N, C-alpha and C positions, 0 to 999 in steps of 0.2 A: 387435796387434791381433791377428796371425796364430794366434801362438801360444795368444792367452785365447781364442779359439776353439779350441782341441785341436789346430790346426796343429804339427808339430815340427821346428823346424829343426837339422839336424846336420850337424858336421864330418866329416871324411874316415872319422872311427874311430866313425863311429857316436853320437858323446855329442852331448847339446841344448847347445846354445851359448849362454853367458851373453847377459844382457841388455843392450841398449846397441848403437846401432849398428854401432860399430866391429866388434863380433864377425861381423857378417856378410862382411867377406873372410875369414873360414873357412869360409861354408860348400859344405857339398858335396851335399845333400840334403834335400828335404822331403817329409817325413813325413806323409799328410794322412789315414792310417787313421784318426786320433780325431776329425777336426774333426767338429764341429756338423755335424746334417743340413738343411741348408738351402736344398733342392729346392721346389719351389714358393711361394719365396718372392722375391718381387723387389724388391733394393736399389735405391733411389736417392740418389746423394750430390747434394747441394748445395754446390758448390763456389764458395769466391768469386775465385778465381785459376786461369789457364789453363795452368800450369807444368807442363814435362815432369816424369819423373823426374831425369834424367841432362842434363849440358852446360849450359855457364853461362848458362841459366835454369831448370836445376833446383833439384831440393831444396839439397840439401847447398851448391850455388854460392852461392844467393839466401837462404835461411831460415836457414844454417848462421852467418853472420856476424849474424845480428839475432838468434841466443839465443847470442853470446861464443864459436863455435868461433876459433880463429883459421884463418890459409891453410892449416898442416901438419893442421888438424882438417878443413879442408874438402876436401882430397885425400884425407884417409883415407876421411870419410865418403862422398864420390865414388867409391872404389873400390868401398865394401862395396853400397852400394845398384848398383854394377854388377853386383856379383857374385848379390845375388839378383835380378834382372833377369835375367840370362846362366841360373842354376840355373829360376828359374821359367818362361822359355821353353821352357828345353830340358824340363823336365819335363811344362808343363800346356798347351805346344802353343800360346803365345801372337801365335806372327809373324804377323803379315797378319790379326789379329782387326779391324782395324781400317783401314780404306783409301783414306781420303778426302785426304791430304796427305805430301806425298816425306817430312817426320819420321816418322809412324807408320811406310811405311812401311818406314824404315831403321830403327827400334828397335824396331818392333813396338808391344806395348799400354808401354813404358817412355816413348815418344814420346805419348802418349796427351795431349789435353790435360786437366791437372786430374789427372795421372799423380802430380806429385810436391806436390800440394797436402797439408799437415799432416806437410813430412817424409817423405810416400811414401806414408800411407797412403790415398791416390787409387789408386796404383798395386795398394797389398795388396786394394782393395774389388773392383779390374777384375781383377785375379788368382785373386782367390778366391772371392767371392762373385758373380762376374759380374754386378759393377751396373754399371749408367748414370749417367756425371756429366754434370751439366748445371750450367750456370753459377748461384751459386747466388741470386742478386740476379734472375734471370729466372724463377727456381718461384718466390720469394717475392714477386715482383710477382702472379705467377699465382693465389697463394693469395689474394694481397688484392683480384684484382679491379682493379688500378691501372688498365688502360685504358678504365673506365670512370668512374674514381673523377676521372682526369686531366682529363676532360672539360668544358668551358668555364671551367676555371683560366687565370690568365694569367700566371703564374710557377709554378714546382716549386724550392724548396730540399732540397739533398742534404748532405752530408754524410760527412765521414770523419775522424781523428784526426792522420794524414797525408800529403796530396793529393801522393804521388809516381810515383816509375816504376812502381810496384806497382802503382797504382790502374788505370793501364792495361791489365793482366792479364785482366782482366776485373771486379775489384771493383764493388762496394756505387755508387758517386756516378755511374760510368760508363754503366752497365747503367739505372738510374734518368734520366739525360742521354738513353740511343740510346730506351726508355721514352716519354718523354714529345717526343721529337721527334718521332716517329711519330705523336703528336696535334699538331704542331704549337706545341708550348708550348716556351717560354727556361726554361733552366737554370741556377742561379746554385748556387754551392757554398759551403757554410764549413769550416773546419778547423783543427786546431791550429795546421796549418804547412803551407808548402806549398814544393817544388824544381818544381815544371810549370812552364816559361813559358805567357804567353798565347796562344802560339800552339798548342802542346801541348792545352792545357785546349777551347780553340775549335775545334779537330780531333776530340775528342773529345765537343763538344756543351755544351760548360761554357762556358757566355759569359763569365761573370768566377768568381773565389776571393777569399773574404774567410778570411783567416789571424788566428786568436787573435796571432801572434805582426809582423802589423801593428801592432796594439795595444800591445803589450809584449813587446819582444825577450827576456827572460828564460823560460825553459820553464818553472823552476821555479814561477815566478809563474805565471806562464801558466793550470799545471793548477792553482793552489791559489785562482785568482781565476774559473776558467772561466767559471760563473757570471756575473758581471758584465761579463767583455770581451764573453761571448756574447749580452749584452743591447746592447751599444755596437756589436758586428757590426750585430745587427739592423736598431737603428738607420741605422747608416748605407747597409743593403738598400734601406731604405723610402726613404729621403732619393733616394739614387742612381734609383729605379726613379722615384720623383713627376721628376725633370730630366727621363728620359727619355721623360714625356709619362703613363706608364702607371700614374696615377693612387694 
């Protein structure tokens, strides 16, 4: 992203780095002389996760394996992103830019919630665009006027493809549950699959989760027959709510 906007990422010999995350291990200097003029422009990043750039919850460790990275790849990418953070911190005075928790104080902008989003694009937005990162679901619910729409509702149904540990890092279902809770409205979720226990769901404000894999354990069939399976889940939700006296 930074390169596309005119930044040059240079090695110790002053040569432009090749594409790819691993190349950042050789980063020695960031030349911003050709960077696009953005003064006076306010950037707001809507992020669906709160992961920092580095560490066990960072971009490489969490999202690398999802994209096919091996353990060796993850270590390489982690070192490369750490190098990017170090060089950017040294050249842009980023340490201490955010002071609200111990992680951020220790890691600077690299520790900011959302810095690890999209493989580190969150960090780049903070470092080079001086962006504000907001939880994506909060931003969208504000745009939609959810607070007014939910008034008078008896149930909110939210959903996600995979309801798992990453859902707890600020993704849509938990954000919807928190917003509905402020209005006193219960929430259930539908999903393709789930790995969260009932207690974890309830702690996040979700009363129950209904997964396609509850009906069909074969993921291929779940994807191929998602529509009919969702209809069956909807009928199950309706039946459960009637049993609970919610009409």
